[in-house]
VEXMARZA-539562 format. One record per residue (C-alpha): x, y, z; residue number from 1. Coordinates in steps of 0.02 Angstrom, whole numbers, plus 50000, padded with zeros to 5 digits. Layout:
@X = X | Y = Y | Z = Z | i = NUM
...
***
This chain:
@X = 50738 | Y = 50370 | Z = 50388 | i = 1
@X = 50884 | Y = 50419 | Z = 50277 | i = 2
@X = 50910 | Y = 50349 | Z = 50103 | i = 3
@X = 51071 | Y = 50262 | Z = 50156 | i = 4
@X = 50989 | Y = 50091 | Z = 50140 | i = 5
@X = 50931 | Y = 50120 | Z = 49961 | i = 6
@X = 50979 | Y = 49979 | Z = 49843 | i = 7
@X = 51064 | Y = 49869 | Z = 49973 | i = 8
@X = 51014 | Y = 49696 | Z = 49916 | i = 9
@X = 51093 | Y = 49609 | Z = 50066 | i = 10
@X = 50963 | Y = 49675 | Z = 50190 | i = 11
@X = 50840 | Y = 49535 | Z = 50228 | i = 12
@X = 50742 | Y = 49602 | Z = 50377 | i = 13
@X = 50680 | Y = 49777 | Z = 50420 | i = 14
@X = 50601 | Y = 49814 | Z = 50589 | i = 15
@X = 50537 | Y = 49993 | Z = 50607 | i = 16
@X = 50524 | Y = 50033 | Z = 50794 | i = 17
@X = 50377 | Y = 50121 | Z = 50878 | i = 18
@X = 50479 | Y = 50281 | Z = 50896 | i = 19
@X = 50480 | Y = 50308 | Z = 50706 | i = 20
@X = 50332 | Y = 50414 | Z = 50646 | i = 21
@X = 50376 | Y = 50417 | Z = 50461 | i = 22
@X = 50484 | Y = 50326 | Z = 50335 | i = 23
@X = 50563 | Y = 50448 | Z = 50213 | i = 24
@X = 50561 | Y = 50444 | Z = 50024 | i = 25
@X = 50659 | Y = 50302 | Z = 49942 | i = 26
@X = 50728 | Y = 50243 | Z = 50111 | i = 27
@X = 50735 | Y = 50059 | Z = 50060 | i = 28
@X = 50703 | Y = 50073 | Z = 49873 | i = 29
@X = 50775 | Y = 49927 | Z = 49776 | i = 30
@X = 50820 | Y = 49822 | Z = 49929 | i = 31
@X = 50766 | Y = 49663 | Z = 49841 | i = 32
@X = 50828 | Y = 49549 | Z = 49981 | i = 33
@X = 50701 | Y = 49611 | Z = 50110 | i = 34
@X = 50585 | Y = 49466 | Z = 50149 | i = 35
@X = 50528 | Y = 49520 | Z = 50323 | i = 36
@X = 50456 | Y = 49693 | Z = 50355 | i = 37
@X = 50392 | Y = 49737 | Z = 50528 | i = 38
@X = 50308 | Y = 49906 | Z = 50551 | i = 39
@X = 50271 | Y = 49949 | Z = 50734 | i = 40
@X = 50123 | Y = 50046 | Z = 50802 | i = 41
@X = 50164 | Y = 50231 | Z = 50799 | i = 42
@X = 50209 | Y = 50237 | Z = 50614 | i = 43
@X = 50098 | Y = 50367 | Z = 50530 | i = 44
@X = 50170 | Y = 50392 | Z = 50356 | i = 45
@X = 50265 | Y = 50291 | Z = 50226 | i = 46
@X = 50358 | Y = 50405 | Z = 50106 | i = 47
@X = 50361 | Y = 50406 | Z = 49916 | i = 48
@X = 50454 | Y = 50256 | Z = 49846 | i = 49
@X = 50506 | Y = 50200 | Z = 50021 | i = 50
@X = 50499 | Y = 50014 | Z = 49977 | i = 51
@X = 50483 | Y = 50025 | Z = 49788 | i = 52
@X = 50555 | Y = 49872 | Z = 49701 | i = 53
@X = 50576 | Y = 49771 | Z = 49860 | i = 54
@X = 50521 | Y = 49612 | Z = 49772 | i = 55
@X = 50558 | Y = 49496 | Z = 49918 | i = 56
@X = 50422 | Y = 49567 | Z = 50032 | i = 57
@X = 50282 | Y = 49438 | Z = 50041 | i = 58
@X = 50186 | Y = 49479 | Z = 50197 | i = 59
@X = 50138 | Y = 49658 | Z = 50233 | i = 60
@X = 50043 | Y = 49711 | Z = 50388 | i = 61
@X = 50017 | Y = 49895 | Z = 50420 | i = 62
@X = 49998 | Y = 49963 | Z = 50598 | i = 63
@X = 49831 | Y = 50039 | Z = 50645 | i = 64
@X = 49921 | Y = 50206 | Z = 50674 | i = 65
@X = 49960 | Y = 50224 | Z = 50488 | i = 66
@X = 49877 | Y = 50375 | Z = 50405 | i = 67
@X = 49963 | Y = 50394 | Z = 50236 | i = 68
@X = 50044 | Y = 50284 | Z = 50105 | i = 69
@X = 50130 | Y = 50402 | Z = 49983 | i = 70
@X = 50164 | Y = 50391 | Z = 49796 | i = 71
@X = 50248 | Y = 50230 | Z = 49736 | i = 72
@X = 50282 | Y = 50176 | Z = 49916 | i = 73
@X = 50268 | Y = 49991 | Z = 49871 | i = 74
@X = 50270 | Y = 49999 | Z = 49681 | i = 75
@X = 50340 | Y = 49843 | Z = 49597 | i = 76
@X = 50340 | Y = 49741 | Z = 49758 | i = 77
@X = 50287 | Y = 49589 | Z = 49660 | i = 78
@X = 50299 | Y = 49468 | Z = 49807 | i = 79
@X = 50157 | Y = 49545 | Z = 49910 | i = 80
@X = 50008 | Y = 49427 | Z = 49906 | i = 81
@X = 49889 | Y = 49496 | Z = 50037 | i = 82
@X = 49856 | Y = 49675 | Z = 50084 | i = 83
@X = 49747 | Y = 49753 | Z = 50219 | i = 84
@X = 49731 | Y = 49943 | Z = 50221 | i = 85
@X = 49692 | Y = 49996 | Z = 50402 | i = 86
@X = 49535 | Y = 50096 | Z = 50435 | i = 87
@X = 49629 | Y = 50254 | Z = 50486 | i = 88
@X = 49726 | Y = 50271 | Z = 50323 | i = 89
@X = 49657 | Y = 50426 | Z = 50238 | i = 90
@X = 49764 | Y = 50428 | Z = 50082 | i = 91
@X = 49846 | Y = 50305 | Z = 49963 | i = 92
@X = 49960 | Y = 50396 | Z = 49842 | i = 93
@X = 49980 | Y = 50387 | Z = 49654 | i = 94
@X = 50054 | Y = 50221 | Z = 49595 | i = 95
@X = 50069 | Y = 50166 | Z = 49780 | i = 96
@X = 50053 | Y = 49980 | Z = 49737 | i = 97
@X = 50080 | Y = 49988 | Z = 49548 | i = 98
@X = 50142 | Y = 49825 | Z = 49471 | i = 99
@X = 50113 | Y = 49726 | Z = 49631 | i = 100
@X = 50058 | Y = 49579 | Z = 49526 | i = 101
@X = 50058 | Y = 49456 | Z = 49671 | i = 102
@X = 49914 | Y = 49537 | Z = 49766 | i = 103
@X = 49769 | Y = 49415 | Z = 49767 | i = 104
@X = 49679 | Y = 49478 | Z = 49922 | i = 105
@X = 49641 | Y = 49661 | Z = 49958 | i = 106
@X = 49552 | Y = 49713 | Z = 50118 | i = 107
@X = 49490 | Y = 49892 | Z = 50139 | i = 108
@X = 49438 | Y = 49904 | Z = 50321 | i = 109
@X = 49287 | Y = 50007 | Z = 50367 | i = 110
@X = 49335 | Y = 50170 | Z = 50448 | i = 111
@X = 49260 | Y = 50333 | Z = 50511 | i = 112
@X = 49162 | Y = 50450 | Z = 50398 | i = 113
@X = 49280 | Y = 50560 | Z = 50296 | i = 114
@X = 49285 | Y = 50747 | Z = 50329 | i = 115
@X = 49331 | Y = 50787 | Z = 50148 | i = 116
@X = 49260 | Y = 50730 | Z = 49981 | i = 117
@X = 49325 | Y = 50565 | Z = 49916 | i = 118
@X = 49451 | Y = 50598 | Z = 49778 | i = 119
@X = 49466 | Y = 50442 | Z = 49671 | i = 120
@X = 49570 | Y = 50486 | Z = 49520 | i = 121
@X = 49548 | Y = 50377 | Z = 49367 | i = 122
@X = 49645 | Y = 50365 | Z = 49205 | i = 123
@X = 49592 | Y = 50312 | Z = 49032 | i = 124
@X = 49631 | Y = 50129 | Z = 49068 | i = 125
@X = 49561 | Y = 50136 | Z = 49245 | i = 126
@X = 49653 | Y = 50099 | Z = 49406 | i = 127
@X = 49723 | Y = 49940 | Z = 49332 | i = 128
@X = 49644 | Y = 49786 | Z = 49262 | i = 129
@X = 49554 | Y = 49758 | Z = 49427 | i = 130
@X = 49519 | Y = 49939 | Z = 49475 | i = 131
@X = 49343 | Y = 49892 | Z = 49528 | i = 132
@X = 49407 | Y = 49874 | Z = 49705 | i = 133
@X = 49381 | Y = 50061 | Z = 49721 | i = 134
@X = 49197 | Y = 50067 | Z = 49681 | i = 135
@X = 49162 | Y = 50048 | Z = 49867 | i = 136
@X = 49312 | Y = 50116 | Z = 49963 | i = 137
@X = 49323 | Y = 50115 | Z = 50151 | i = 138
@X = 49240 | Y = 50264 | Z = 50232 | i = 139
@X = 49401 | Y = 50328 | Z = 50312 | i = 140
@X = 49492 | Y = 50330 | Z = 50147 | i = 141
@X = 49481 | Y = 50505 | Z = 50071 | i = 142
@X = 49600 | Y = 50494 | Z = 49925 | i = 143
@X = 49662 | Y = 50357 | Z = 49810 | i = 144
@X = 49794 | Y = 50418 | Z = 49689 | i = 145
@X = 49798 | Y = 50390 | Z = 49503 | i = 146
@X = 49845 | Y = 50210 | Z = 49463 | i = 147
@X = 49867 | Y = 50162 | Z = 49646 | i = 148
@X = 49838 | Y = 49979 | Z = 49602 | i = 149
@X = 49880 | Y = 49988 | Z = 49416 | i = 150
@X = 49934 | Y = 49819 | Z = 49344 | i = 151
@X = 49890 | Y = 49722 | Z = 49501 | i = 152
@X = 49836 | Y = 49581 | Z = 49388 | i = 153
@X = 49836 | Y = 49444 | Z = 49521 | i = 154
@X = 49693 | Y = 49521 | Z = 49619 | i = 155
@X = 49550 | Y = 49398 | Z = 49639 | i = 156
@X = 49459 | Y = 49464 | Z = 49790 | i = 157
@X = 49432 | Y = 49631 | Z = 49876 | i = 158
@X = 49342 | Y = 49655 | Z = 50040 | i = 159
@X = 49258 | Y = 49814 | Z = 50095 | i = 160
@X = 49179 | Y = 49784 | Z = 50265 | i = 161
@X = 49025 | Y = 49886 | Z = 50223 | i = 162
@X = 48999 | Y = 49817 | Z = 50048 | i = 163
@X = 49060 | Y = 49639 | Z = 50075 | i = 164
@X = 49169 | Y = 49537 | Z = 49959 | i = 165
@X = 49197 | Y = 49572 | Z = 49776 | i = 166
@X = 49265 | Y = 49442 | Z = 49657 | i = 167
@X = 49381 | Y = 49483 | Z = 49513 | i = 168
@X = 49421 | Y = 49386 | Z = 49358 | i = 169
***
């Protein structure tokens, strides 16, 4: 996807068809009017900053085909309230959901055993005020970038299907 949509605040709905395998870097960055985002099966990668600052996105459902969410892909999308990371996602990039203060429900679906070591990068202040959601990541998830959920202060609950439900204050 080209960057030609970047910053267009008049876009309210984005439907990514099944023929699209990846969304490029900054494709829809700053499109604050997007309130409906539909991602079809077949999508494998969401590029760096692809939807960064799209504050109107409330509901976000990833297709099961998704493998990678790159750096800052949804950073500052403050409207997102619920998030389910599919079992086949193997990497969530640095700052991927940074400042997504509206997230109150995080679901890390159980996936297949990883073929590489889990690489959970931490910083001095942790992964955000509620970084505990990464103490029991899904088995398919191999890498969570530095600050992936930094400043996601609304988070109250995280579900890992193997470990159960964790409550956050």
